[in-house]
C-alpha positions as CSV (number, residue, x, y, z in Angstrom):
1,M,0.0,0.0,0.0
2,R,2.9,2.3,0.7
3,I,3.4,2.4,-3.2
4,T,-0.1,3.4,-4.1
5,S,0.0,6.0,-1.4
6,R,3.0,7.8,-3.2
7,L,1.0,8.2,-6.3
8,F,-1.6,10.2,-4.6
9,Q,0.7,12.6,-2.9
10,P,1.3,16.0,-4.7
11,F,4.8,16.3,-6.3
12,P,6.9,19.2,-4.9
13,S,8.6,19.6,-8.3
14,R,7.5,20.4,-11.9
15,I,9.8,20.0,-14.9
16,T,8.9,21.7,-18.0
17,F,10.9,20.2,-20.9
18,F,11.5,22.3,-24.1
19,R,12.2,20.0,-27.0
20,R,11.9,19.6,-31.1
21,E,11.2,16.5,-33.0
22,G,14.3,15.0,-34.4
23,C,16.7,16.3,-31.8
24,G,19.3,13.7,-30.7
25,L,20.0,15.7,-27.5
26,C,16.3,15.9,-26.6
27,V,16.1,12.2,-26.8
28,Q,19.0,11.7,-24.4
29,A,17.5,14.5,-22.2
30,R,14.2,12.6,-22.0
31,S,16.1,9.5,-20.8
32,V,17.7,11.2,-18.2
33,L,14.5,12.7,-17.0
34,S,13.2,9.4,-17.1
35,D,15.9,8.0,-14.8
36,V,15.2,10.8,-12.4
37,W,11.4,10.1,-12.4
38,D,12.4,6.5,-11.3
39,R,14.2,8.0,-8.4
40,R,12.2,11.0,-7.5
41,P,8.9,11.5,-9.3
42,F,7.8,15.3,-10.4
43,E,5.1,16.8,-12.1
44,Y,5.9,17.1,-15.9
45,K,5.2,19.3,-18.7
46,E,6.6,19.2,-22.4
47,V,6.8,21.9,-24.9
48,D,7.7,21.2,-28.4
49,I,8.9,24.5,-29.5
50,V,8.3,24.1,-33.2
51,K,4.3,24.1,-32.6
52,P,2.8,27.5,-33.6
53,E,1.5,27.8,-30.2
54,S,5.1,27.7,-28.9
55,K,6.5,30.6,-30.9
56,A,7.7,32.5,-27.8
57,W,9.7,29.6,-26.7
58,R,11.0,28.9,-30.2
59,D,12.3,32.6,-30.4
60,L,13.9,32.1,-26.9
61,Y,15.4,28.5,-27.3
62,D,15.4,27.8,-31.0
63,F,19.2,27.0,-31.1
64,D,19.3,25.7,-27.2
65,V,17.1,22.7,-26.9
66,P,16.9,20.5,-24.7
67,V,16.2,22.9,-21.9
68,I,14.5,21.9,-18.7
69,H,12.8,24.5,-16.3
70,I,12.6,23.3,-12.7
71,S,10.2,24.9,-10.3
72,K,7.8,24.1,-7.5
73,A,4.7,22.3,-8.5
74,Q,2.5,24.9,-7.2
75,A,4.3,27.8,-9.1
76,P,2.3,29.5,-12.0
77,E,3.1,28.0,-15.4
78,E,6.1,29.0,-17.2
79,D,6.5,32.4,-18.8
80,P,8.9,33.2,-21.6
81,K,9.1,36.9,-20.1
82,L,10.4,35.5,-17.1
83,S,12.8,32.6,-18.3
84,S,15.9,34.7,-17.3
85,K,14.9,34.0,-13.6
86,A,14.0,30.3,-14.1
87,V,16.1,27.4,-12.5
88,K,17.3,25.7,-15.8
89,L,19.5,23.2,-17.4
90,M,20.4,23.2,-21.1
91,H,22.0,21.0,-23.6
92,R,23.3,17.9,-21.6
93,F,22.6,17.2,-18.2
94,T,22.9,14.3,-15.6
95,V,20.5,12.8,-13.2
96,E,22.5,14.2,-10.5
97,Q,22.3,17.7,-11.8
98,V,18.6,17.6,-12.1
99,E,18.3,16.2,-8.7
100,A,20.7,19.1,-7.4
101,K,18.3,21.8,-9.1
102,M,15.4,20.1,-7.9
103,D,16.9,20.4,-4.2
104,Q,17.6,23.9,-4.8
105,V,14.0,24.7,-5.9
106,E,12.2,22.7,-3.0
107,K,14.5,24.5,-0.4
108,S,13.6,28.0,-1.6
């Protein structure tokens, strides 16, 4: 029963993953995020920067994907105008780096 109860607890962190189709680094980043999830579940949102509704994110991260923003789960949705203040990792990152950023966000 303990495993099931964990599923009903709110996640302390949210990770927003900015990516594009056909991006090899994005595939690797998704694998890292999957490994993080196995150790420490989080709320997850994915943004394909190529979609028309993501134009503001494409303008910001067109040559930088993959990018992840890490925030508290109850924080407002990500806003491109506030991206300079986001806790983020770009390009290549490890499970340990993601968890360290999660710790930073959860303690703030």
